[in-house]
N, C-alpha and C positions, 0 to 999 in steps of 0.2 A: 841768653836762651833760657827758657824756663819750661820744664815739662812736669805735669802732674797726672797721676792716674786716679781714678775714682771708680768704686764698684757700682756703677749706676747702669741699670738695664734700660736702654733707650729702645722704645718701640715707635712705630710710625703712628703719630697721633691722629693722622688723617684717617687711618684705618680703625682706630680704637672706638669702640661703641660704649662710651662712658658718659655718665651724667656730667653736666658742665661743671658742677661744683667739685667733683672727683678730679676732673681734668685740671682744673685750676689749682687744687691742692698739690697735685703731681708736679705741675709746672713750677709753683712757688718753691717746692722742696728741691727740685733739680737746680733752679736758679740760685737759691741760697747756698746749697752744698758747694757749687762750683765757685761762687764768690768767696765763701769762707775758706775754702781750701787754697785758693790762689792767695788770698790775703795773708793766710798763715805761712805760705812759703816765700812770698814777696810782698812785704807790707808797703813798699814803695813801687807801684807799678810803673812800667816804662811809658814813655811819651811816644804817641804815634809819630812817624809812620812805623807800623809793625805789621807782621803777618801772624795770624792765629790759625793754627792747624788743629781741627777737631776730628778726632778719630774715634769711630765706633768699633768696638771689639765684641763679636757675637758669633754664634754658630752659623747663622744665615745672613746674607747680604740683603740690603734695601736698595731699591732703585734710587736714582740720584735725587729726585724731587722729594721722595719720602725721607731720605737721609737728611736733607736740609731742614725739613720740617721737624724731624725728630730732635734736632739740636737746637731748636729756637729758644727754649728756656735756658739751655746751657750757654748759648751765645749771649743772651741778655745778662747772665751772671758774669761772664767775662767783661762785658761792657760796664756793668755796675762797678767791678773791681777797677777797671781803667778810669772810670769817672767820666765816660763819654757815652753818646748814643751809639747803638749798634750799627747805625747807618753812617758812621763817621767816614769821610772820604779817604782818610789815611790809614784805614785798617782793611787789610785783605783777609777774607775769611776763606779758608780751604777745608773742604769736607773730605774725609777719607774713611775707609773701613778696612777691616782685615778679619779673616776668619779665625775662630777659636774653637776649642773643644766643646762638647755638649754641656750645656748649663753654664757656660763661661760668659759673663757679660761685664763689660766695663767701658769706660771712656778715657781718652787721653786728651789733654789740652796742652799744645805746645805753643809757646809765645816766642817769636823770633823777632829780634830788633834789627 
């Protein structure tokens, strides 16, 4: 099992009113940060089947569809690290969230073999 925490503020991209280029830059940054952090902690990623638990830590909760869409770039970063497509049949993706204090934002990525 591997768990990393990153100080990333995840917002519902469906509700963001940003220029497409700004959204693309944000997604690329999140994807890269997750991939690099995982590669730094575990240069040899596990082979599926695995479960990946993505947890959003923030003052307020998102509904389930916005939670999944907020994690899209992070999920892609995990898949990049694993060297597979994020739709791989042997990867189970679980989305969770928990409340934190005001102005506390982070994500946790847990990989369970």
